[in-house]
N, C-alpha and C positions, 0 to 999 in steps of 0.2 A: 504493500499499500504506500502511496506517495506521501512523503512528509515535507512540509514547508519549514521545518524547524531551522535548519542551517541557512536556508535562503533568507529567513528573517534576521538571523544573527549577522549575516554579512551586510545587511542594510544599516547596521549601526554606524558604518562609515559615512552615512548620509546625515546623521544626527549631529548637529553642531552644538558645542558647549559655549558657555560664556556669551550667550546671544544678546544680552543687554549691554555688553561692554564693547568698546572700540579696541580691536585686536590688531597687533602687528603680524601675528601668526595665528591662523585659524586652527582649531583643534576639534576633532570629532570624537564621538564616544568610543569607537573602536580603538583609536590611538590611546585614549585615556585608560581603557580597560587593560590594554597591554602594559602600559606604564605602571598601573596600580599592581598588576600581577608581579612585575619585576620588583617593585618596591616591597610588596608584602613578603615575597620570598627572601629578599635581602634583609628585611627587619627580623624575620624569624631566624635566619642564619646568624645575624648579629647577636640575637638573644641566645642562641645555642652555643656559639663559639666565644663570645665575649662575656656573657652574663650567666653561663652555665645552665641554661634552660633546656627543656626537651620539647621543642615545638616542631610540628610537621610542616616544614616550609613548602613542600610540594602541594599539600592540601590547601594551604593558604593561597598559593598562586592560582590553583583551580577555582577557589571561591572568588578571587579577585577578577578572573577572566569573565565571570558571569554576573558580577555584582550589579551592573547597570543594564543587563540584558532587556529588562522590561521597558527601557526607554525607546526600544524600537516601536513600541505602541504609544507610549506617553509623551515621547520627546524628552529633551532635557529641560526640566522646569527650573528656572533660575532660583537660587536659594532665597533671595529676598521675597520672591513670590510665595514659595512653599511655606516660609516661616513668618508670613505676614501676621497670622494669628493662629492659635491652637486649632480652631475649627478647620481652617484651610489646610493645615498640615495633616490632620486626621483624615480629611477627605482625600487628600493626595495619597495617603498610605492605603486607603481602601481601593482607590483606582489602581495603584501599583500592585496590590495583592491580586486583583482580578486579572491584570495583565500577566502576572507571573503564572497564574493557573492556566490561562489561555495558552501561553507559550509552552508550559510543561505538558499540556495535553497533546501537543504536536510531536513530542518525542516518541519514537517507536517503542512499543511495549518492552522489548528486551533491554533497552537502554534507559528506560524511565527511572528505574531505581537509582541509577547513577546521577542523572542530570536533574531530576525534579527537585531534590533538596538544594541544589546549587541555585535554582531559579526561584524557589518559593521560600527559602530560609533566610531572607534578607531582613533579619530583625536587628542587626547591629545599628541601623540608623534610628530604630524606634526606642533604643535605650541609650543611656549615657555610658561613658567608657567604663565606669566602675560597676556597671550592672544595675544601677538604680533606674526606676521607670522615668522616662522622659517627662518634661513638663507638659507637653501636649497630651500625652497619654494620661498623666495624673489628672490634668484638668478635665478630660473627658470622663474619667472614672468618678471624679467628685460630683460632676453634674448628674451622672447616672445613679450615684450612691456610693457605698463603700467600695474601695478597690478590691476587697475580698470577693466581690461579685463577679470579677473577671474570670472567665473560664479558659481552659486550655485552647478552646476553639478560637479565642480572640487573637492568638498569636500562633504562627507556625511552630511546630516542634523543632527544637534545635539539638543536634547531637552534642554530647558533652565536650568532645574534643573540638568540634567546630566552634562551640561557644567560647572556648579558650582563645581561639584564633581571631575572634571578631574585633578585639581591641587593636590587634595588629593590622587588620584590614582597614579599620577606621583610620588608623595612623597613616597607612599607605595612601589612602584616598586624600587625606588632608595634605600629605607631603607632595603629592602630584600637583595639587592646586597651588601649594606654596611655591613649588619650582616653576610653574607656569607664570605666576606673578613675578618671580625673580627675573625670569627671562624677559618679560614685557617691560619691567622697570629698567633693565639693562639696555633695552632698545630705546629708552627715552620716553616710554609710554606711561605717564603718571596716572592713567585711568585705573591702574591696578594697585595704587599705593595703599588705599584704605583696606582693600581685600587682603593685601600682603600682611598688614598688621593684624587684622582680625584672625586670619588663618594661623598666624604664629601664636596668637593668644590661645586659640583652640588646641593647638599642639601642646602648649605649655600645660593646659588644664588636663590633658591626658596623663601627664606625669609618667611617660614611658621612657626609661633610660635608653632603649634602643633608638628611639627617635632623636633624642639629644645627641647620641653618638653619631648618628647619620648626619644630622645638621652640621655638626662640627667638622666632619671629614668630607662629605660629598657635596653639600649644598653650595659652598662658595664658588665652585667651578662653574655653576650655571650662570653666574654673572659675568663670565669672561668671554672674550671673542675667541675665534678659532686660532688666531695668531698668538693670543695670550696663552691659550691651552698648549699650543705647540712649543712655546718657550720652555715649558716645564718638563717636556718629554725627555 
């Protein structure tokens, strides 16, 4: 039976990011997904080899490759729009969940067990880095009543090992945005100045030693020209 799953994923290259901003270099969701996969893998290996952790870097990379797959249906909604108020954020999360189910249903049955969790398990954006319920979700629960009324059906099930990796995936997502801002600023585009500061503050709030290690050693190079990079070879 014919499956449109991969054809849809390939269309992520047509979904542009940073659509409200003046860009010197355009970026699409396919590029972003690849970058986040590289960064997630790198952060986990920094954790393993520098900080003595036992993280599955390959799994983190796989999660990152699919983390924005639903945007093939929803488009990339700018952060200021999504976070304009808690109700709008909750509405977007519901739309995102429906898009994830639609995409997962396209996966051929023999492969669905592998790929469905990667498509429908995107709960890392719904919670804060330390596992507490996000303000948007908390506000929704307060309007409904006690947070204890929330059932397992309200959120996708998350494998324990995957849950451990979601903080690293969140950090990788933020780092890619931070590096994008760094490159734009280095090109003389101050359109990204405020975003650069805000994303750095978000990274600081994660309190992830691996991200700090990364920023100290890798991030400065993104502000250099090709000639400047070549001087240090």
